[in-house]
All heavy atoms as TSV, in Angstrom:
chain	resi	resn	atom	element	x	y	z
A	1	MET	N	N	18.235	-20.942	-35.433
A	1	MET	CA	C	19.302	-20.566	-34.532
A	1	MET	C	C	18.703	-19.810	-33.344
A	1	MET	O	O	17.906	-18.886	-33.510
A	1	MET	CB	C	20.299	-19.699	-35.282
A	1	MET	CG	C	21.377	-19.155	-34.413
A	1	MET	SD	S	22.496	-18.183	-35.448
A	1	MET	CE	C	23.851	-18.110	-34.384
A	2	TYR	N	N	19.081	-20.220	-32.158
A	2	TYR	CA	C	18.579	-19.577	-30.941
A	2	TYR	C	C	19.299	-18.251	-30.732
A	2	TYR	O	O	20.517	-18.158	-30.813
A	2	TYR	CB	C	18.796	-20.483	-29.730
A	2	TYR	CG	C	18.420	-19.810	-28.436
A	2	TYR	CD1	C	17.083	-19.607	-28.124
A	2	TYR	CD2	C	19.386	-19.372	-27.545
A	2	TYR	CE1	C	16.721	-18.983	-26.951
A	2	TYR	CE2	C	19.033	-18.748	-26.366
A	2	TYR	CZ	C	17.697	-18.552	-26.069
A	2	TYR	OH	O	17.343	-17.931	-24.910
A	3	ARG	N	N	18.517	-17.254	-30.462
A	3	ARG	CA	C	19.077	-15.935	-30.205
A	3	ARG	C	C	18.578	-15.483	-28.836
A	3	ARG	O	O	17.364	-15.283	-28.660
A	3	ARG	CB	C	18.593	-14.994	-31.287
A	3	ARG	CG	C	19.309	-13.713	-31.338
A	3	ARG	CD	C	18.888	-13.007	-32.608
A	3	ARG	NE	N	19.271	-11.632	-32.505
A	3	ARG	CZ	C	18.867	-10.697	-33.302
A	3	ARG	NH1	N	18.052	-10.992	-34.290
A	3	ARG	NH2	N	19.264	-9.466	-33.145
A	4	PRO	N	N	19.449	-15.353	-27.861
A	4	PRO	CA	C	18.977	-14.982	-26.515
A	4	PRO	C	C	18.374	-13.577	-26.515
A	4	PRO	O	O	18.805	-12.700	-27.248
A	4	PRO	CB	C	20.239	-15.035	-25.659
A	4	PRO	CG	C	21.369	-14.949	-26.607
A	4	PRO	CD	C	20.893	-15.487	-27.916
A	5	THR	N	N	17.362	-13.407	-25.673
A	5	THR	CA	C	16.726	-12.100	-25.586
A	5	THR	C	C	17.617	-11.147	-24.802
A	5	THR	O	O	18.406	-11.557	-23.952
A	5	THR	CB	C	15.360	-12.201	-24.888
A	5	THR	OG1	O	15.546	-12.745	-23.596
A	5	THR	CG2	C	14.415	-13.060	-25.696
A	6	ARG	N	N	17.463	-9.904	-25.109
A	6	ARG	CA	C	18.277	-8.890	-24.451
A	6	ARG	C	C	17.848	-8.690	-22.998
A	6	ARG	O	O	18.653	-8.399	-22.136
A	6	ARG	CB	C	18.130	-7.590	-25.227
A	6	ARG	CG	C	19.064	-6.534	-24.824
A	6	ARG	CD	C	18.979	-5.402	-25.800
A	6	ARG	NE	N	19.957	-4.404	-25.485
A	6	ARG	CZ	C	20.110	-3.291	-26.123
A	6	ARG	NH1	N	19.331	-3.021	-27.149
A	6	ARG	NH2	N	21.019	-2.422	-25.775
A	7	TYR	N	N	16.542	-8.847	-22.758
A	7	TYR	CA	C	15.997	-8.661	-21.412
A	7	TYR	C	C	15.365	-9.976	-20.975
A	7	TYR	O	O	14.490	-10.497	-21.652
A	7	TYR	CB	C	14.964	-7.538	-21.415
A	7	TYR	CG	C	15.514	-6.266	-22.018
A	7	TYR	CD1	C	15.142	-5.865	-23.293
A	7	TYR	CD2	C	16.439	-5.498	-21.328
A	7	TYR	CE1	C	15.660	-4.714	-23.853
A	7	TYR	CE2	C	16.969	-4.347	-21.878
A	7	TYR	CZ	C	16.576	-3.965	-23.144
A	7	TYR	OH	O	17.095	-2.828	-23.698
A	8	PRO	N	N	15.780	-10.503	-19.831
A	8	PRO	CA	C	15.312	-11.834	-19.415
A	8	PRO	C	C	13.814	-11.905	-19.101
A	8	PRO	O	O	13.178	-12.917	-19.335
A	8	PRO	CB	C	16.136	-12.146	-18.183
A	8	PRO	CG	C	16.600	-10.824	-17.675
A	8	PRO	CD	C	16.698	-9.919	-18.877
A	9	THR	N	N	13.239	-10.829	-18.575
A	9	THR	CA	C	11.812	-10.824	-18.246
A	9	THR	C	C	11.198	-9.504	-18.688
A	9	THR	O	O	11.894	-8.516	-18.908
A	9	THR	CB	C	11.582	-10.996	-16.729
A	9	THR	OG1	O	12.260	-9.937	-16.050
A	9	THR	CG2	C	12.088	-12.346	-16.240
A	10	LEU	N	N	9.879	-9.493	-18.810
A	10	LEU	CA	C	9.185	-8.298	-19.271
A	10	LEU	C	C	9.336	-7.120	-18.317
A	10	LEU	O	O	9.379	-5.966	-18.746
A	10	LEU	CB	C	7.701	-8.598	-19.484
A	10	LEU	CG	C	7.380	-9.571	-20.618
A	10	LEU	CD1	C	5.896	-9.881	-20.626
A	10	LEU	CD2	C	7.815	-9.003	-21.943
A	11	ASP	N	N	9.432	-7.403	-17.018
A	11	ASP	CA	C	9.547	-6.291	-16.069
A	11	ASP	C	C	10.913	-5.610	-16.127
A	11	ASP	O	O	11.093	-4.528	-15.598
A	11	ASP	CB	C	9.236	-6.748	-14.649
A	11	ASP	CG	C	10.192	-7.805	-14.144
A	11	ASP	OD1	O	10.776	-8.521	-14.973
A	11	ASP	OD2	O	10.337	-7.918	-12.922
A	12	ARG	N	N	11.863	-6.211	-16.782
A	12	ARG	CA	C	13.190	-5.604	-16.940
A	12	ARG	C	C	13.348	-4.876	-18.274
A	12	ARG	O	O	14.330	-4.189	-18.485
A	12	ARG	CB	C	14.268	-6.675	-16.841
A	12	ARG	CG	C	14.229	-7.433	-15.543
A	12	ARG	CD	C	15.508	-7.270	-14.823
A	12	ARG	NE	N	15.506	-8.099	-13.646
A	12	ARG	CZ	C	15.627	-7.603	-12.434
A	12	ARG	NH1	N	15.760	-6.330	-12.272
A	12	ARG	NH2	N	15.611	-8.397	-11.394
A	13	ASP	N	N	12.400	-5.025	-19.152
A	13	ASP	CA	C	12.471	-4.417	-20.482
A	13	ASP	C	C	12.109	-2.933	-20.381
A	13	ASP	O	O	10.980	-2.588	-20.038
A	13	ASP	CB	C	11.501	-5.136	-21.423
A	13	ASP	CG	C	11.708	-4.777	-22.874
A	13	ASP	OD1	O	12.359	-3.754	-23.158
A	13	ASP	OD2	O	11.227	-5.532	-23.731
A	14	PRO	N	N	13.044	-2.024	-20.697
A	14	PRO	CA	C	12.747	-0.589	-20.568
A	14	PRO	C	C	11.775	-0.080	-21.628
A	14	PRO	O	O	11.289	1.041	-21.524
A	14	PRO	CB	C	14.120	0.069	-20.717
A	14	PRO	CG	C	14.920	-0.888	-21.505
A	14	PRO	CD	C	14.417	-2.262	-21.126
A	15	ARG	N	N	11.474	-0.891	-22.627
A	15	ARG	CA	C	10.543	-0.474	-23.678
A	15	ARG	C	C	9.096	-0.710	-23.293
A	15	ARG	O	O	8.185	-0.259	-23.978
A	15	ARG	CB	C	10.851	-1.218	-24.973
A	15	ARG	CG	C	12.264	-0.971	-25.490
A	15	ARG	CD	C	12.596	-1.931	-26.572
A	15	ARG	NE	N	12.591	-3.286	-26.016
A	15	ARG	CZ	C	12.749	-4.392	-26.722
A	15	ARG	NH1	N	12.933	-4.311	-28.017
A	15	ARG	NH2	N	12.735	-5.570	-26.138
A	16	LEU	N	N	8.854	-1.410	-22.163
A	16	LEU	CA	C	7.499	-1.732	-21.722
A	16	LEU	C	C	7.196	-1.083	-20.384
A	16	LEU	O	O	8.083	-0.864	-19.565
A	16	LEU	CB	C	7.329	-3.245	-21.592
A	16	LEU	CG	C	7.489	-4.059	-22.868
A	16	LEU	CD1	C	7.387	-5.532	-22.557
A	16	LEU	CD2	C	6.457	-3.663	-23.895
A	17	GLU	N	N	5.913	-0.798	-20.174
A	17	GLU	CA	C	5.464	-0.221	-18.918
A	17	GLU	C	C	4.306	-1.054	-18.379
A	17	GLU	O	O	3.428	-1.472	-19.136
A	17	GLU	CB	C	5.012	1.218	-19.150
A	17	GLU	CG	C	4.643	1.941	-17.901
A	17	GLU	CD	C	4.368	3.413	-18.146
A	17	GLU	OE1	O	4.306	3.841	-19.310
A	17	GLU	OE2	O	4.201	4.122	-17.162
A	18	SER	N	N	4.305	-1.285	-17.095
A	18	SER	CA	C	3.254	-2.072	-16.464
A	18	SER	C	C	1.956	-1.261	-16.409
A	18	SER	O	O	1.937	-0.118	-15.932
A	18	SER	CB	C	3.674	-2.465	-15.050
A	18	SER	OG	O	2.592	-3.031	-14.353
A	19	VAL	N	N	0.886	-1.860	-16.886
A	19	VAL	CA	C	-0.418	-1.200	-16.876
A	19	VAL	C	C	-0.881	-0.978	-15.441
A	19	VAL	O	O	-1.369	0.103	-15.091
A	19	VAL	CB	C	-1.454	-2.034	-17.668
A	19	VAL	CG1	C	-2.852	-1.496	-17.490
A	19	VAL	CG2	C	-1.088	-2.063	-19.138
A	20	THR	N	N	-0.705	-1.964	-14.589
A	20	THR	CA	C	-1.193	-1.849	-13.207
A	20	THR	C	C	-0.402	-0.811	-12.417
A	20	THR	O	O	-0.987	-0.082	-11.612
A	20	THR	CB	C	-1.146	-3.208	-12.497
A	20	THR	OG1	O	0.170	-3.755	-12.598
A	20	THR	CG2	C	-2.137	-4.175	-13.105
A	21	ASN	N	N	0.903	-0.722	-12.640
A	21	ASN	CA	C	1.694	0.289	-11.934
A	21	ASN	C	C	1.297	1.695	-12.365
A	21	ASN	O	O	1.160	2.604	-11.533
A	21	ASN	CB	C	3.187	0.081	-12.182
A	21	ASN	CG	C	3.735	-1.109	-11.442
A	21	ASN	OD1	O	3.071	-1.674	-10.577
A	21	ASN	ND2	N	4.931	-1.507	-11.792
A	22	ARG	N	N	1.124	1.875	-13.654
A	22	ARG	CA	C	0.730	3.196	-14.154
A	22	ARG	C	C	-0.662	3.571	-13.659
A	22	ARG	O	O	-0.912	4.712	-13.283
A	22	ARG	CB	C	0.780	3.213	-15.677
A	22	ARG	CG	C	0.540	4.567	-16.254
A	22	ARG	CD	C	0.954	4.635	-17.684
A	22	ARG	NE	N	0.642	5.932	-18.228
A	22	ARG	CZ	C	0.736	6.242	-19.486
A	22	ARG	NH1	N	1.156	5.350	-20.342
A	22	ARG	NH2	N	0.429	7.441	-19.910
A	23	LEU	N	N	-1.565	2.593	-13.632
A	23	LEU	CA	C	-2.915	2.847	-13.130
A	23	LEU	C	C	-2.883	3.207	-11.644
A	23	LEU	O	O	-3.566	4.133	-11.215
A	23	LEU	CB	C	-3.807	1.627	-13.362
A	23	LEU	CG	C	-5.234	1.721	-12.844
A	23	LEU	CD1	C	-5.967	2.907	-13.473
A	23	LEU	CD2	C	-5.972	0.424	-13.113
A	24	ALA	N	N	-2.077	2.505	-10.877
A	24	ALA	CA	C	-1.974	2.801	-9.446
A	24	ALA	C	C	-1.443	4.218	-9.222
A	24	ALA	O	O	-1.940	4.943	-8.344
A	24	ALA	CB	C	-1.071	1.783	-8.765
A	25	ASN	N	N	-0.456	4.620	-10.007
A	25	ASN	CA	C	0.088	5.977	-9.881
A	25	ASN	C	C	-0.958	7.030	-10.236
A	25	ASN	O	O	-1.079	8.052	-9.545
A	25	ASN	CB	C	1.324	6.142	-10.770
A	25	ASN	CG	C	2.494	5.335	-10.275
A	25	ASN	OD1	O	2.556	4.949	-9.124
A	25	ASN	ND2	N	3.430	5.069	-11.169
A	26	LEU	N	N	-1.720	6.781	-11.293
A	26	LEU	CA	C	-2.768	7.732	-11.678
A	26	LEU	C	C	-3.884	7.795	-10.646
A	26	LEU	O	O	-4.394	8.868	-10.329
A	26	LEU	CB	C	-3.360	7.343	-13.036
A	26	LEU	CG	C	-2.635	7.856	-14.264
A	26	LEU	CD1	C	-3.311	7.327	-15.523
A	26	LEU	CD2	C	-2.595	9.355	-14.309
A	27	ARG	N	N	-4.288	6.638	-10.117
A	27	ARG	CA	C	-5.336	6.619	-9.097
A	27	ARG	C	C	-4.897	7.384	-7.856
A	27	ARG	O	O	-5.683	8.112	-7.255
A	27	ARG	CB	C	-5.714	5.178	-8.705
A	27	ARG	CG	C	-6.418	4.374	-9.752
A	27	ARG	CD	C	-7.712	4.932	-10.289
A	27	ARG	NE	N	-8.586	5.516	-9.292
A	27	ARG	CZ	C	-9.511	6.430	-9.566
A	27	ARG	NH1	N	-9.696	6.849	-10.783
A	27	ARG	NH2	N	-10.260	6.927	-8.615
A	28	THR	N	N	-3.633	7.231	-7.468
A	28	THR	CA	C	-3.114	7.970	-6.311
A	28	THR	C	C	-3.146	9.466	-6.585
A	28	THR	O	O	-3.574	10.254	-5.733
A	28	THR	CB	C	-1.674	7.518	-5.992
A	28	THR	OG1	O	-1.678	6.122	-5.713
A	28	THR	CG2	C	-1.114	8.270	-4.810
A	29	LEU	N	N	-2.714	9.870	-7.771
A	29	LEU	CA	C	-2.710	11.280	-8.141
A	29	LEU	C	C	-4.129	11.852	-8.121
A	29	LEU	O	O	-4.368	12.930	-7.566
A	29	LEU	CB	C	-2.102	11.441	-9.536
A	29	LEU	CG	C	-1.988	12.856	-10.039
A	29	LEU	CD1	C	-0.519	13.178	-10.272
A	29	LEU	CD2	C	-2.750	13.011	-11.327
A	30	ILE	N	N	-5.082	11.113	-8.689
A	30	ILE	CA	C	-6.470	11.572	-8.733
A	30	ILE	C	C	-7.072	11.627	-7.330
A	30	ILE	O	O	-7.729	12.612	-6.962
A	30	ILE	CB	C	-7.314	10.670	-9.658
A	30	ILE	CG1	C	-6.870	10.852	-11.111
A	30	ILE	CG2	C	-8.802	10.949	-9.510
A	30	ILE	CD1	C	-7.453	9.839	-12.070
A	31	ASP	N	N	-6.852	10.592	-6.527
A	31	ASP	CA	C	-7.408	10.561	-5.170
A	31	ASP	C	C	-6.852	11.678	-4.298
A	31	ASP	O	O	-7.587	12.317	-3.545
A	31	ASP	CB	C	-7.136	9.205	-4.516
A	31	ASP	CG	C	-7.940	8.080	-5.139
A	31	ASP	OD1	O	-8.912	8.378	-5.870
A	31	ASP	OD2	O	-7.575	6.909	-4.917
A	32	GLU	N	N	-5.546	11.944	-4.402
A	32	GLU	CA	C	-4.942	13.013	-3.607
A	32	GLU	C	C	-5.454	14.382	-4.038
A	32	GLU	O	O	-5.691	15.252	-3.205
A	32	GLU	CB	C	-3.425	12.952	-3.695
A	32	GLU	CG	C	-2.831	11.789	-2.929
A	32	GLU	CD	C	-1.325	11.674	-3.078
A	32	GLU	OE1	O	-0.717	12.462	-3.839
A	32	GLU	OE2	O	-0.751	10.786	-2.423
A	33	ALA	N	N	-5.634	14.567	-5.345
A	33	ALA	CA	C	-6.165	15.848	-5.838
A	33	ALA	C	C	-7.616	16.024	-5.393
A	33	ALA	O	O	-8.011	17.121	-4.979
A	33	ALA	CB	C	-6.052	15.916	-7.350
A	34	ASP	N	N	-8.413	14.970	-5.472
A	34	ASP	CA	C	-9.810	15.039	-5.016
A	34	ASP	C	C	-9.874	15.345	-3.518
A	34	ASP	O	O	-10.695	16.138	-3.074
A	34	ASP	CB	C	-10.549	13.742	-5.321
A	34	ASP	CG	C	-10.893	13.589	-6.792
A	34	ASP	OD1	O	-10.855	14.593	-7.520
A	34	ASP	OD2	O	-11.193	12.446	-7.205
A	35	TRP	N	N	-9.010	14.726	-2.754
A	35	TRP	CA	C	-8.993	14.928	-1.304
A	35	TRP	C	C	-8.639	16.375	-0.960
A	35	TRP	O	O	-9.215	16.968	-0.056
A	35	TRP	CB	C	-7.985	13.974	-0.662
A	35	TRP	CG	C	-7.920	14.094	0.819
A	35	TRP	CD1	C	-7.007	14.790	1.545
A	35	TRP	CD2	C	-8.816	13.515	1.772
A	35	TRP	NE1	N	-7.268	14.685	2.880
A	35	TRP	CE2	C	-8.379	13.900	3.041
A	35	TRP	CE3	C	-9.936	12.710	1.653
A	35	TRP	CZ2	C	-9.035	13.502	4.194
A	35	TRP	CZ3	C	-10.585	12.307	2.812
A	35	TRP	CH2	C	-10.132	12.710	4.066
A	36	ALA	N	N	-7.695	16.946	-1.726
A	36	ALA	CA	C	-7.263	18.319	-1.470
A	36	ALA	C	C	-8.186	19.351	-2.115
A	36	ALA	O	O	-7.985	20.552	-1.948
A	36	ALA	CB	C	-5.836	18.510	-1.988
A	37	GLY	N	N	-9.184	18.897	-2.869
A	37	GLY	CA	C	-10.113	19.812	-3.504
A	37	GLY	C	C	-9.560	20.473	-4.752
A	37	GLY	O	O	-10.078	21.497	-5.195
A	38	LYS	N	N	-8.519	19.893	-5.320
A	38	LYS	CA	C	-7.922	20.441	-6.539
A	38	LYS	C	C	-8.562	19.792	-7.759
A	38	LYS	O	O	-8.942	18.628	-7.719
A	38	LYS	CB	C	-6.417	20.181	-6.551
A	38	LYS	CG	C	-5.688	20.869	-5.427
A	38	LYS	CD	C	-4.206	20.563	-5.471
A	38	LYS	CE	C	-3.504	21.229	-4.305
A	38	LYS	NZ	N	-2.082	20.893	-4.256
A	39	PRO	N	N	-8.665	20.532	-8.845
A	39	PRO	CA	C	-9.268	19.958	-10.051
A	39	PRO	C	C	-8.332	18.962	-10.732
A	39	PRO	O	O	-7.115	19.117	-10.696
A	39	PRO	CB	C	-9.511	21.172	-10.947
A	39	PRO	CG	C	-8.514	22.175	-10.507
A	39	PRO	CD	C	-8.311	21.941	-9.031
A	40	VAL	N	N	-8.921	17.938	-11.322
A	40	VAL	CA	C	-8.175	16.953	-12.101
A	40	VAL	C	C	-8.700	17.033	-13.523
A	40	VAL	O	O	-9.907	16.973	-13.741
A	40	VAL	CB	C	-8.378	15.520	-11.537
A	40	VAL	CG1	C	-7.628	14.512	-12.369
A	40	VAL	CG2	C	-7.942	15.464	-10.091
A	41	ASP	N	N	-7.790	17.195	-14.479
A	41	ASP	CA	C	-8.242	17.363	-15.854
A	41	ASP	C	C	-8.860	16.074	-16.393
A	41	ASP	O	O	-8.590	14.977	-15.925
A	41	ASP	CB	C	-7.114	17.855	-16.759
A	41	ASP	CG	C	-5.931	16.910	-16.791
A	41	ASP	OD1	O	-5.843	16.036	-15.923
A	41	ASP	OD2	O	-5.091	17.061	-17.690
A	42	THR	N	N	-9.705	16.251	-17.378
A	42	THR	CA	C	-10.438	15.136	-17.965
A	42	THR	C	C	-9.514	14.124	-18.611
A	42	THR	O	O	-9.782	12.923	-18.580
A	42	THR	CB	C	-11.445	15.672	-19.014
A	42	THR	OG1	O	-12.245	16.677	-18.395
A	42	THR	CG2	C	-12.337	14.574	-19.534
A	43	MET	N	N	-8.417	14.587	-19.185
A	43	MET	CA	C	-7.480	13.677	-19.844
A	43	MET	C	C	-6.910	12.654	-18.854
A	43	MET	O	O	-6.782	11.476	-19.171
A	43	MET	CB	C	-6.335	14.474	-20.483
A	43	MET	CG	C	-5.412	13.633	-21.325
A	43	MET	SD	S	-4.135	14.596	-22.137
A	43	MET	CE	C	-3.022	14.857	-20.771
A	44	THR	N	N	-6.609	13.105	-17.637
A	44	THR	CA	C	-6.080	12.197	-16.618
A	44	THR	C	C	-7.127	11.164	-16.218
A	44	THR	O	O	-6.825	9.977	-16.079
A	44	THR	CB	C	-5.613	12.994	-15.394
A	44	THR	OG1	O	-4.655	13.970	-15.814
A	44	THR	CG2	C	-4.975	12.093	-14.357
A	45	ARG	N	N	-8.353	11.602	-16.039
A	45	ARG	CA	C	-9.429	10.669	-15.681
A	45	ARG	C	C	-9.710	9.680	-16.820
A	45	ARG	O	O	-9.947	8.498	-16.576
A	45	ARG	CB	C	-10.692	11.428	-15.319
A	45	ARG	CG	C	-10.565	12.204	-14.019
A	45	ARG	CD	C	-11.897	12.756	-13.581
A	45	ARG	NE	N	-11.761	13.655	-12.451
A	45	ARG	CZ	C	-11.753	13.265	-11.181
A	45	ARG	NH1	N	-11.886	11.997	-10.890
A	45	ARG	NH2	N	-11.629	14.151	-10.215
A	46	ASN	N	N	-9.668	10.151	-18.060
A	46	ASN	CA	C	-9.875	9.258	-19.203
A	46	ASN	C	C	-8.750	8.238	-19.313
A	46	ASN	O	O	-8.999	7.074	-19.649
A	46	ASN	CB	C	-9.992	10.055	-20.502
A	46	ASN	CG	C	-11.282	10.820	-20.603
A	46	ASN	OD1	O	-12.236	10.559	-19.866
A	46	ASN	ND2	N	-11.323	11.794	-21.492
A	47	GLU	N	N	-7.525	8.658	-19.051
A	47	GLU	CA	C	-6.387	7.732	-19.080
A	47	GLU	C	C	-6.553	6.653	-18.011
A	47	GLU	O	O	-6.294	5.478	-18.251
A	47	GLU	CB	C	-5.082	8.505	-18.872
A	47	GLU	CG	C	-3.858	7.644	-18.844
A	47	GLU	CD	C	-3.458	7.074	-20.190
A	47	GLU	OE1	O	-4.075	7.438	-21.205
A	47	GLU	OE2	O	-2.534	6.251	-20.217
A	48	ALA	N	N	-7.012	7.042	-16.833
A	48	ALA	CA	C	-7.251	6.065	-15.765
A	48	ALA	C	C	-8.357	5.088	-16.170
A	48	ALA	O	O	-8.252	3.880	-15.915
A	48	ALA	CB	C	-7.611	6.770	-14.464
A	49	SER	N	N	-9.401	5.581	-16.802
A	49	SER	CA	C	-10.484	4.704	-17.271
A	49	SER	C	C	-9.980	3.734	-18.334
A	49	SER	O	O	-10.332	2.554	-18.330
A	49	SER	CB	C	-11.629	5.529	-17.846
A	49	SER	OG	O	-12.199	6.328	-16.857
A	50	ARG	N	N	-9.159	4.233	-19.247
A	50	ARG	CA	C	-8.608	3.384	-20.312
A	50	ARG	C	C	-7.714	2.300	-19.727
A	50	ARG	O	O	-7.800	1.130	-20.113
A	50	ARG	CB	C	-7.818	4.239	-21.301
A	50	ARG	CG	C	-7.289	3.477	-22.491
A	50	ARG	CD	C	-6.555	4.407	-23.441
A	50	ARG	NE	N	-5.285	4.835	-22.919
A	50	ARG	CZ	C	-4.149	4.153	-23.067
A	50	ARG	NH1	N	-4.136	3.017	-23.723
A	50	ARG	NH2	N	-3.023	4.615	-22.561
A	51	LEU	N	N	-6.873	2.678	-18.764
A	51	LEU	CA	C	-5.988	1.692	-18.145
A	51	LEU	C	C	-6.774	0.674	-17.322
A	51	LEU	O	O	-6.408	-0.504	-17.275
A	51	LEU	CB	C	-4.944	2.399	-17.277
A	51	LEU	CG	C	-3.902	3.215	-18.032
A	51	LEU	CD1	C	-3.044	4.003	-17.059
A	51	LEU	CD2	C	-3.042	2.335	-18.905
A	52	THR	N	N	-7.850	1.110	-16.680
A	52	THR	CA	C	-8.703	0.184	-15.935
A	52	THR	C	C	-9.309	-0.853	-16.876
A	52	THR	O	O	-9.325	-2.048	-16.570
A	52	THR	CB	C	-9.825	0.954	-15.207
A	52	THR	OG1	O	-9.233	1.891	-14.320
A	52	THR	CG2	C	-10.723	0.008	-14.438
A	53	GLN	N	N	-9.770	-0.400	-18.033
A	53	GLN	CA	C	-10.341	-1.323	-19.012
A	53	GLN	C	C	-9.271	-2.274	-19.550
A	53	GLN	O	O	-9.524	-3.465	-19.747
A	53	GLN	CB	C	-10.999	-0.556	-20.161
A	53	GLN	CG	C	-11.757	-1.435	-21.111
A	53	GLN	CD	C	-12.873	-2.203	-20.423
A	53	GLN	OE1	O	-13.615	-1.643	-19.617
A	53	GLN	NE2	N	-12.995	-3.474	-20.716
A	54	MET	N	N	-8.067	-1.762	-19.788
A	54	MET	CA	C	-6.979	-2.624	-20.256
A	54	MET	C	C	-6.658	-3.700	-19.223
A	54	MET	O	O	-6.434	-4.867	-19.567
A	54	MET	CB	C	-5.726	-1.794	-20.543
A	54	MET	CG	C	-5.813	-0.960	-21.798
A	54	MET	SD	S	-4.376	0.108	-22.037
A	54	MET	CE	C	-3.129	-1.114	-22.434
A	55	ALA	N	N	-6.634	-3.323	-17.934
A	55	ALA	CA	C	-6.362	-4.291	-16.876
A	55	ALA	C	C	-7.473	-5.342	-16.800
A	55	ALA	O	O	-7.201	-6.525	-16.610
A	55	ALA	CB	C	-6.193	-3.573	-15.539
A	56	LYS	N	N	-8.715	-4.927	-16.962
A	56	LYS	CA	C	-9.839	-5.870	-16.946
A	56	LYS	C	C	-9.772	-6.836	-18.126
A	56	LYS	O	O	-10.176	-7.989	-18.016
A	56	LYS	CB	C	-11.172	-5.126	-16.975
A	56	LYS	CG	C	-11.518	-4.469	-15.671
A	56	LYS	CD	C	-12.847	-3.753	-15.765
A	56	LYS	CE	C	-13.188	-3.052	-14.468
A	56	LYS	NZ	N	-14.437	-2.289	-14.571
A	57	ASP	N	N	-9.266	-6.344	-19.260
A	57	ASP	CA	C	-9.141	-7.180	-20.454
A	57	ASP	C	C	-7.935	-8.114	-20.392
A	57	ASP	O	O	-7.772	-8.971	-21.250
A	57	ASP	CB	C	-9.034	-6.315	-21.710
A	57	ASP	CG	C	-10.321	-5.579	-22.024
A	57	ASP	OD1	O	-11.384	-5.989	-21.505
A	57	ASP	OD2	O	-10.261	-4.589	-22.776
A	58	GLY	N	N	-7.074	-7.926	-19.386
A	58	GLY	CA	C	-5.933	-8.815	-19.220
A	58	GLY	C	C	-4.624	-8.296	-19.786
A	58	GLY	O	O	-3.633	-9.028	-19.828
A	59	THR	N	N	-4.586	-7.053	-20.221
A	59	THR	CA	C	-3.346	-6.474	-20.739
A	59	THR	C	C	-2.449	-6.100	-19.566
A	59	THR	O	O	-2.842	-5.311	-18.706
A	59	THR	CB	C	-3.644	-5.216	-21.581
A	59	THR	OG1	O	-4.566	-5.561	-22.597
A	59	THR	CG2	C	-2.379	-4.659	-22.199
A	60	LEU	N	N	-1.262	-6.679	-19.520
A	60	LEU	CA	C	-0.348	-6.423	-18.409
A	60	LEU	C	C	0.716	-5.397	-18.743
A	60	LEU	O	O	1.190	-4.677	-17.868
A	60	LEU	CB	C	0.328	-7.725	-17.980
A	60	LEU	CG	C	-0.607	-8.835	-17.519
A	60	LEU	CD1	C	0.193	-10.083	-17.205
A	60	LEU	CD2	C	-1.421	-8.390	-16.329
A	61	TRP	N	N	1.110	-5.336	-19.994
A	61	TRP	CA	C	2.204	-4.454	-20.400
A	61	TRP	C	C	1.787	-3.624	-21.593
A	61	TRP	O	O	1.031	-4.080	-22.445
A	61	TRP	CB	C	3.447	-5.280	-20.770
A	61	TRP	CG	C	3.904	-6.146	-19.665
A	61	TRP	CD1	C	3.599	-7.480	-19.483
A	61	TRP	CD2	C	4.693	-5.783	-18.548
A	61	TRP	NE1	N	4.169	-7.938	-18.334
A	61	TRP	CE2	C	4.850	-6.916	-17.733
A	61	TRP	CE3	C	5.303	-4.597	-18.162
A	61	TRP	CZ2	C	5.585	-6.902	-16.560
A	61	TRP	CZ3	C	6.040	-4.589	-16.986
A	61	TRP	CH2	C	6.177	-5.731	-16.200
A	62	MET	N	N	2.305	-2.408	-21.662
A	62	MET	CA	C	2.063	-1.542	-22.812
A	62	MET	C	C	3.380	-0.913	-23.237
A	62	MET	O	O	4.252	-0.679	-22.395
A	62	MET	CB	C	1.018	-0.488	-22.516
A	62	MET	CG	C	1.309	0.398	-21.338
A	62	MET	SD	S	-0.063	1.454	-20.912
A	62	MET	CE	C	0.290	2.838	-21.943
A	63	PRO	N	N	3.555	-0.647	-24.522
A	63	PRO	CA	C	4.816	-0.078	-24.991
A	63	PRO	C	C	4.946	1.388	-24.599
A	63	PRO	O	O	3.958	2.101	-24.458
A	63	PRO	CB	C	4.733	-0.233	-26.508
A	63	PRO	CG	C	3.296	-0.309	-26.806
A	63	PRO	CD	C	2.633	-0.924	-25.607
A	64	ARG	N	N	6.189	1.800	-24.417
A	64	ARG	CA	C	6.476	3.213	-24.150
A	64	ARG	C	C	6.916	3.865	-25.456
A	64	ARG	O	O	7.985	3.576	-25.961
A	64	ARG	CB	C	7.622	3.361	-23.165
A	64	ARG	CG	C	7.305	2.931	-21.785
A	64	ARG	CD	C	8.479	3.196	-20.898
A	64	ARG	NE	N	8.232	2.689	-19.565
A	64	ARG	CZ	C	9.062	2.781	-18.570
A	64	ARG	NH1	N	10.232	3.333	-18.754
A	64	ARG	NH2	N	8.741	2.306	-17.396
A	65	PHE	N	N	6.094	4.710	-25.990
A	65	PHE	CA	C	6.452	5.558	-27.117
A	65	PHE	C	C	5.477	6.672	-27.267
A	65	PHE	O	O	4.612	6.897	-26.571
A	65	PHE	CB	C	6.602	4.875	-28.455
A	65	PHE	CG	C	5.619	3.804	-28.815
A	65	PHE	CD1	C	4.263	4.013	-28.881
A	65	PHE	CD2	C	6.100	2.558	-29.101
A	65	PHE	CE1	C	3.394	3.026	-29.242
A	65	PHE	CE2	C	5.238	1.550	-29.478
A	65	PHE	CZ	C	3.885	1.791	-29.555
């Protein structure tokens, strides 16, 4: 039996987050902090590295939880 999906496309699903959008937001935050001479914590830089690797591996979406 066919059961229609609740969300027609992945970009409309509130349970998923785009890896590239999140990476772009983090890169902007890091670049602006570096430009202003403010410190950026290691956790933020590690998250950006992890998301960069996920994007290189082809992961487009990640769950929000």
